[in-house]
N, C-alpha and C positions, 0 to 999 in steps of 0.2 A: 592609548600608547601601545607599542608593540614591544611588551615585556622581555621576550625572548632576544631580541636585536640588541636591547641594553645591558641586559644583566646576564647572557648565554645559559639563563634557566628557564624553562618553560613554565607558565603560570599555574602553580600547583593546585588552583582552584579549577580548571580547565580540564575534567575527565569525562568521559563517555561511554558508556557500554551498551551492548546490544548484540542482536542476534538475525543471522539474514535469514529472510523470509518470514519475520514478524514485523508488522506495520510497515511493509514493504521493505524492510531492512533499514529504515533510518535510522541513522545513531546520533547525527548532529542537525540541528535546523541551521540553514543558512542566515546571514545578518547582512542587511542592504548595505552596500558601501565597504564590506571588509572581507577577507579572506581568512578562510580555515586553514592553520598550517598545523598539520601534525608532525609531532616528535617522535612517539614511539607507539608500537604496538603490541597488544600481550593479546594472542589468539588461543584461547581457551581450548578451543576443538574444532576440526574440520580444516576445511581449505575454501578459498573465495578470492573475491577480489573487492576493492575499495573503491568506488567511483562518486559520481555527481548525481547518477540517477537510479532508480530501481530496477532490478533484473538486468543488470549490466550495461544499460544504456548510457549515454552522457559521456562525461570525460572519464576516463579509465586512472586511477592514482596509483594504484598498486595491486601485485598479485600477493597472497600470503599462504602459507601453510600453519599448522598448529604450533605454537610455542611462542617464546617474547622474541621480538625483531626489534633490536637496536638500531634505528638508521642511522646513516653516517651523514646525511643530511636531511634536514626538515623535508616534507612534501607538503606543497601549495596547492591550496584548492583555487578556482576561480573565483572572483569575487561575487559574494552573494549567493553561491551554491551551497546546497545541503550536501551531507555525506552520508551515503548509503552502503551497506555489507552486504554482496550478493555471494551466493551460494549458501551452506548448510552450517557455518562456523559462528561460534561465540566468540565475542572479542571485546576489548577495552581499550581506548586511545587517550594519550596526553595530547593536549594540543593548546594553542593560543589564537587569538584573533589578530589578525594585521591589517591595518589601513592601505 
């Protein structure tokens, strides 16, 4: 069930942290048949991009700089795609899974 769609609030249990260049920058593993929808990003340091493949390949979802990024609308990744941080940044995202 798409929690955000029905309540307007992200599922508090869906938070991931990671660093670009570590483990190919993967921050969230994709789930078959579901899309990862990012609600907020907190970038501890550095700049970079959020996408669906390591080293900036795949679908580009967002560019970011250090600081708190309160999105005006959620960012939806393609179904089944994992999320990767590219660059030298450290960040935490709040997200939910949607069918």
